[in-house]
C-alpha positions as CSV (number, residue, x, y, z in Angstrom):
1,M,-108.0,231.8,-72.1
2,V,-105.5,233.6,-69.9
3,T,-102.7,232.7,-72.3
4,C,-104.6,234.2,-75.2
5,L,-105.2,237.4,-73.3
6,V,-101.5,237.7,-72.4
7,V,-100.4,237.0,-75.9
8,G,-102.9,239.6,-77.2
9,A,-101.7,242.2,-74.7
10,L,-98.1,241.6,-75.5
11,G,-98.8,241.8,-79.2
12,A,-100.6,245.1,-78.8
13,T,-97.8,246.4,-76.6
14,F,-95.2,245.4,-79.2
15,A,-97.2,247.0,-82.0
16,F,-97.3,250.4,-80.4
17,S,-93.9,250.4,-78.8
18,Q,-90.6,251.6,-80.1
19,W,-88.1,248.8,-81.1
20,D,-85.8,249.3,-78.1
21,Q,-88.7,249.4,-75.6
22,A,-90.3,246.3,-77.3
23,D,-87.0,244.5,-77.0
24,R,-86.8,245.1,-73.3
25,I,-90.4,244.0,-72.8
26,A,-89.8,240.8,-74.8
27,T,-86.7,240.0,-72.7
28,V,-88.6,240.4,-69.4
29,A,-91.6,238.5,-70.7
30,S,-89.3,235.6,-71.8
31,A,-87.5,235.5,-68.5
32,L,-90.8,235.4,-66.5
33,A,-92.2,232.7,-68.8
34,A,-89.0,230.6,-68.3
35,V,-89.1,230.9,-64.5
36,A,-92.9,230.0,-64.5
37,A,-92.2,226.9,-66.6
38,L,-89.4,225.8,-64.3
39,G,-91.6,226.3,-61.3
40,V,-94.4,224.2,-62.9
41,A,-91.9,221.4,-63.8
42,V,-90.5,221.3,-60.2
43,W,-94.0,221.3,-58.7
44,A,-95.1,218.4,-60.9
45,A,-92.1,216.4,-60.0
46,L,-92.6,216.7,-56.3
47,P,-93.9,213.6,-54.5
48,G,-97.5,213.8,-53.4
49,N,-98.7,215.8,-56.3
50,S,-100.3,212.9,-58.0
51,R,-104.0,212.2,-57.2
52,G,-103.7,208.6,-58.5
53,H,-106.5,206.9,-60.4
54,R,-110.1,206.8,-59.1
55,A,-113.2,205.2,-60.5
56,G,-116.6,205.7,-58.9
57,N,-120.3,205.4,-59.8
58,T,-119.6,203.5,-62.9
59,G,-122.0,201.5,-65.0
60,S,-121.8,197.8,-65.8
61,A,-119.4,196.2,-68.3
62,T,-119.6,192.8,-70.1
63,A,-116.9,190.9,-71.9
64,R,-117.7,188.0,-74.2
65,G,-115.2,185.8,-75.9
66,P,-111.5,184.8,-75.5
67,G,-109.2,187.7,-74.7
68,S,-112.1,190.2,-74.1
69,R,-112.0,192.4,-71.0
70,A,-114.7,194.1,-69.0
71,N,-113.7,196.9,-66.6
72,S,-115.9,199.1,-64.4
73,G,-113.1,199.9,-62.0
74,V,-109.5,200.9,-62.2
75,T,-106.9,198.9,-64.2
76,G,-103.4,199.8,-65.2
77,S,-99.7,199.5,-64.3
78,S,-98.6,199.0,-60.8
79,T,-96.1,201.8,-61.3
80,I,-98.8,204.5,-61.3
81,A,-98.2,207.4,-58.9
82,G,-100.7,207.9,-56.1
83,P,-103.5,205.6,-54.9
84,A,-105.8,203.6,-57.1
85,V,-109.3,203.6,-55.7
86,A,-112.5,202.0,-57.0
87,D,-115.7,203.1,-55.2
88,R,-119.3,202.1,-55.9
89,T,-118.4,200.6,-59.3
90,G,-120.8,198.7,-61.5
91,D,-121.0,195.0,-62.3
92,A,-118.3,193.6,-64.5
93,R,-119.1,190.2,-66.2
94,A,-117.1,188.0,-68.4
95,S,-118.0,184.8,-70.3
96,N,-116.5,182.5,-72.9
97,G,-112.9,183.2,-71.9
98,G,-113.1,186.9,-71.1
99,S,-112.0,188.6,-67.9
100,A,-113.8,191.1,-65.7
101,N,-112.7,193.8,-63.1
102,S,-115.0,195.9,-61.0
103,G,-112.3,196.9,-58.4
104,V,-108.6,197.7,-58.7
105,N,-106.5,195.6,-61.0
106,L,-102.8,196.7,-61.3
107,N,-100.4,194.8,-63.5
108,P,-96.6,194.8,-63.0
């Protein structure tokens, strides 16, 4: 929403400005956008900015048959950033060769 408003405001400014003035405005806007993008990239790369994976208040899950999987918790790679937490998860049941998880299951 904010981006649309900024684009609209810049478009209106360019439409009613002279070429040399619009050129200066575009240069400043581009420089500000580049600095903002760099700031967001640095912030995202800092340790501790990941909230990890969380599952809570989930329903039940059932797996039936070979290779099937039921998950009402958290499952994924052990390389995820941040903590993996399962809280008040529902039942997970498996039968006939399936597997079930209602907690945290991280694979290497």
